C-alpha positions as a Python dict, from the first residue, in 0.01 Angstrom:
ca = {
    (1, 'S'): (0, 0, 0),
    (2, 'R'): (292, 233, -36),
    (3, 'S'): (542, 243, -305),
    (4, 'V'): (955, 211, -237),
    (5, 'R'): (1263, 386, -403),
    (6, 'A'): (1529, 167, -411),
    (7, 'R'): (1849, 238, -575),
    (8, 'V'): (2076, -41, -662),
    (9, 'E'): (2430, -21, -782),
    (10, 'V'): (2601, -304, -957),
    (11, 'L'): (2989, -309, -889),
    (12, 'G'): (3237, -472, -1075),
    (13, 'T'): (3249, -847, -1101),
    (14, 'T'): (3613, -892, -1215),
    (15, 'P'): (3899, -912, -941),
    (16, 'V'): (4174, -764, -907),
    (17, 'P'): (4479, -987, -961),
    (18, 'A'): (4625, -860, -641),
    (19, 'G'): (4604, -531, -388),
    (20, 'V'): (4597, -353, -56),
    (21, 'F'): (4331, -283, 186),
    (22, 'G'): (4336, -8, 429),
    (23, 'V'): (4240, -92, 775),
    (24, 'Q'): (4342, 85, 1133),
    (25, 'L'): (4272, -62, 1487),
    (26, 'V'): (4070, 168, 1728),
    (27, 'L'): (4160, 128, 2098),
    (28, 'T'): (3935, 191, 2359),
    (29, 'P'): (4025, 217, 2705),
    (30, 'S'): (3857, -97, 2796),
    (31, 'S'): (4060, -286, 2531),
    (32, 'E'): (4335, -350, 2758),
    (33, 'V'): (4576, -372, 2405),
    (34, 'D'): (4927, -145, 2399),
    (35, 'E'): (5087, -79, 2100),
    (36, 'A'): (5280, -361, 2085),
    (37, 'G'): (4975, -589, 2095),
    (38, 'A'): (4812, -394, 1845),
    (39, 'L'): (5133, -434, 1616),
    (40, 'A'): (5167, -796, 1707),
    (41, 'L'): (4748, -863, 1619),
    (42, 'Q'): (4829, -682, 1310),
    (43, 'A'): (5126, -872, 1175),
    (44, 'A'): (4934, -1221, 1265),
    (45, 'T'): (4623, -1099, 1073),
    (46, 'A'): (4790, -1044, 769),
    (47, 'Q'): (4987, -1380, 795),
    (48, 'R'): (4621, -1516, 778),
    (49, 'F'): (4585, -1345, 448),
    (50, 'A'): (4914, -1508, 301),
    (51, 'G'): (4814, -1638, -75),
    (52, 'T'): (4495, -1445, -133),
    (53, 'G'): (4667, -1197, -312),
    (54, 'I'): (4593, -915, -85),
    (55, 'T'): (4802, -697, 146),
    (56, 'L'): (4624, -542, 442),
    (57, 'R'): (4767, -163, 456),
    (58, 'W'): (4767, -81, 846),
    (59, 'A'): (4750, 290, 941),
    (60, 'P'): (4871, 371, 1307),
    (61, 'P'): (4698, 208, 1569),
    (62, 'C'): (4446, 508, 1691),
    (63, 'R'): (4363, 565, 2087),
    (64, 'V'): (4013, 713, 2159),
    (65, 'A'): (3920, 831, 2527),
    (66, 'R'): (3533, 713, 2416),
    (67, 'D'): (3421, 339, 2499),
    (68, 'L'): (3139, 116, 2430),
    (69, 'V'): (2916, 48, 2751),
    (70, 'E'): (2908, -272, 2901),
    (71, 'T'): (2509, -245, 2874),
    (72, 'S'): (2570, -135, 2498),
    (73, 'E'): (2384, -378, 2215),
    (74, 'L'): (2456, -491, 1868),
    (75, 'T'): (2180, -601, 1656),
    (76, 'W'): (2200, -659, 1260),
    (77, 'T'): (2094, -371, 1173),
    (78, 'D'): (2093, -147, 1472),
    (79, 'F'): (2423, -1, 1553),
    (80, 'S'): (2342, 344, 1724),
    (81, 'A'): (2531, 183, 2011),
    (82, 'L'): (2835, 208, 1819),
    (83, 'A'): (2758, 593, 1642),
    (84, 'P'): (2928, 801, 1934),
    (85, 'L'): (3272, 590, 1910),
    (86, 'H'): (3245, 612, 1536),
    (87, 'A'): (3220, 994, 1540),
    (88, 'T'): (3477, 1011, 1820),
    (89, 'A'): (3718, 803, 1616),
    (90, 'R'): (3677, 970, 1254),
    (91, 'A'): (3752, 1340, 1444),
    (92, 'A'): (4047, 1183, 1608),
    (93, 'C'): (4183, 917, 1369),
    (94, 'G'): (4098, 1080, 1053),
    (95, 'D'): (3917, 973, 743),
    (96, 'G'): (4179, 795, 499),
    (97, 'A'): (4314, 513, 704),
    (98, 'G'): (4061, 267, 596),
    (99, 'L'): (3827, 16, 735),
    (100, 'R'): (3817, 42, 1136),
    (101, 'V'): (3817, -220, 1394),
    (102, 'Y'): (3693, -119, 1734),
    (103, 'L'): (3854, -272, 2030),
    (104, 'S'): (3644, -278, 2256),
    (105, 'A'): (3562, -527, 2611),
    (106, 'C'): (3231, -457, 2686),
    (107, 'W'): (2923, -493, 2426),
    (108, 'R'): (2680, -753, 2333),
    (109, 'Y'): (2504, -856, 2042),
    (110, 'R'): (2096, -903, 1996),
    (111, 'D'): (1987, -1157, 1770),
    (112, 'D'): (1599, -1010, 1714),
    (113, 'V'): (1521, -1335, 1527),
    (114, 'T'): (1592, -1574, 1816),
    (115, 'R'): (1563, -1304, 2069),
    (116, 'T'): (1886, -1415, 2234),
    (117, 'T'): (2136, -1205, 2373),
    (118, 'S'): (2565, -1321, 2329),
    (119, 'E'): (2869, -1167, 2370),
    (120, 'P'): (3074, -1276, 2039),
    (121, 'E'): (3411, -1239, 1943),
    (122, 'G'): (3400, -1029, 1673),
    (123, 'L'): (3075, -866, 1432),
    (124, 'T'): (3114, -712, 1159),
    (125, 'T'): (2848, -408, 1070),
    (126, 'R'): (2789, -496, 728),
    (127, 'I'): (2871, -738, 438),
    (128, 'P'): (3074, -625, 292),
    (129, 'A'): (3185, -307, 458),
    (130, 'G'): (3350, 10, 390),
    (131, 'L'): (3135, 92, 106),
    (132, 'F'): (2926, 347, 273),
    (133, 'A'): (3007, 736, 316),
    (134, 'S'): (3252, 834, 655),
    (135, 'D'): (2989, 916, 873),
    (136, 'L'): (2769, 629, 856),
    (137, 'V'): (2862, 378, 1111),
    (138, 'D'): (3077, 106, 930),
    (139, 'G'): (3328, -156, 1031),
    (140, 'V'): (3436, -457, 1252),
    (141, 'V'): (3384, -439, 1640),
    (142, 'L'): (3632, -706, 1807),
    (143, 'R'): (3628, -798, 2197),
    (144, 'A'): (3931, -710, 2379),
    (145, 'G'): (3980, -662, 2729),
    (146, 'T'): (3787, -757, 3053),
    (147, 'C'): (3399, -749, 3179),
    (148, 'A'): (3137, -945, 3310),
    (149, 'A'): (3175, -1230, 3063),
    (150, 'G'): (3551, -1223, 3144),
    (151, 'P'): (3863, -1171, 2987),
    (152, 'T'): (3912, -1210, 2628),
    (153, 'T'): (4255, -1153, 2448),
    (154, 'P'): (4194, -1069, 2039),
    (155, 'S'): (4246, -1310, 1809),
    (156, 'A'): (4392, -1308, 1464),
    (157, 'S'): (4196, -1556, 1341),
    (158, 'V'): (3898, -1425, 1456),
    (159, 'L'): (3984, -1033, 1304),
    (160, 'A'): (4056, -1216, 970),
    (161, 'H'): (3738, -1387, 979),
    (162, 'E'): (3538, -1021, 1049),
    (163, 'L'): (3761, -838, 774),
    (164, 'G'): (3660, -1157, 539),
    (165, 'H'): (3308, -1054, 579),
    (166, 'A'): (3393, -699, 582),
    (167, 'L'): (3519, -810, 198),
    (168, 'G'): (3214, -980, 82),
    (169, 'L'): (3237, -1349, 251),
    (170, 'Y'): (2964, -1527, 445),
    (171, 'H'): (3048, -1800, 686),
    (172, 'S'): (3106, -2116, 438),
    (173, 'V'): (2926, -2346, 696),
    (174, 'E'): (2672, -2213, 950),
    (175, 'A'): (2620, -2330, 1253),
    (176, 'D'): (2324, -2530, 1115),
    (177, 'G'): (2513, -2696, 813),
    (178, 'T'): (2350, -2454, 597),
    (179, 'Q'): (2630, -2404, 301),
    (180, 'D'): (2778, -2116, 83),
    (181, 'E'): (2753, -2141, -267),
    (182, 'L'): (3121, -2135, -365),
    (183, 'N'): (3312, -2422, -476),
    (184, 'D'): (3577, -2464, -301),
    (185, 'T'): (3493, -2465, 84),
    (186, 'D'): (3368, -2714, 325),
    (187, 'G'): (3388, -2541, 658),
    (188, 'T'): (3737, -2624, 743),
    (189, 'D'): (3851, -2291, 603),
    (190, 'L'): (3884, -1962, 822),
    (191, 'M'): (3503, -1822, 727),
    (192, 'G'): (3367, -2147, 904),
    (193, 'A'): (3096, -2009, 1142),
    (194, 'D'): (3344, -2059, 1459),
    (195, 'P'): (3700, -1912, 1365),
    (196, 'L'): (3892, -2051, 1696),
    (197, 'R'): (3787, -2400, 1546),
    (198, 'R'): (3952, -2380, 1242),
    (199, 'R'): (4319, -2408, 1121),
    (200, 'G'): (4260, -2370, 767),
    (201, 'G'): (4284, -1986, 573),
    (202, 'F'): (4096, -1842, 262),
    (203, 'T'): (4031, -2071, -39),
    (204, 'A'): (4100, -1930, -397),
    (205, 'G'): (3727, -1888, -395),
    (206, 'Q'): (3701, -1705, -134),
    (207, 'A'): (4027, -1415, -252),
    (208, 'A'): (3874, -1387, -554),
    (209, 'V'): (3533, -1314, -399),
    (210, 'M'): (3758, -1066, -141),
    (211, 'R'): (3947, -950, -456),
    (212, 'R'): (3644, -779, -585),
    (213, 'H'): (3577, -554, -302),
    (214, 'P'): (3600, -170, -460),
    (215, 'A'): (3829, -63, -162),
    (216, 'I'): (4090, -307, -321),
    (217, 'R'): (4348, -128, -457),
    (218, 'R'): (4603, -196, -724),
}
């Protein structure tokens, strides 16, 4: 009974043979990650992208005074709780560093379908991410620090997994057994639903999908 106007934009389908992707870690007061720990996380995450044709270009880690509070709840469609931190990072860290990864200890994810709340290791705002105006909340949130659920050390496998989402990848196999549409994935790769239990890296098919992302620069 009501008309809706939509804009559809077709992105390129040919992956670049190799390129770079800009990323920046944003360290909040609760993250308990110092500069040395941030550099180690960056190096270990970069190793997970070996063989994909993608080089992660890391901007210097940026420390901000604002944080997510322990009662912050993010959903698949509502990231308003992240908006103040996002705005602070824009002002303090600049706009040209690439996709931001927010390291914060205290936040939760609410699934509006199952009506459950969890404390995941990481979350990506959109699949793919990094395509929108700088004032729109966009990026990766990574748990790092101590809150009610206990201490969490940020994992390079989780961060690489979330960056895979940001570059357009879905889970190769969901927790309920649903598989993606790529021919060379079987759930043992890094994009399985639980990256901490996966020892594999990215497959050639996954690498080709990621290299189609418009933010990948030759």
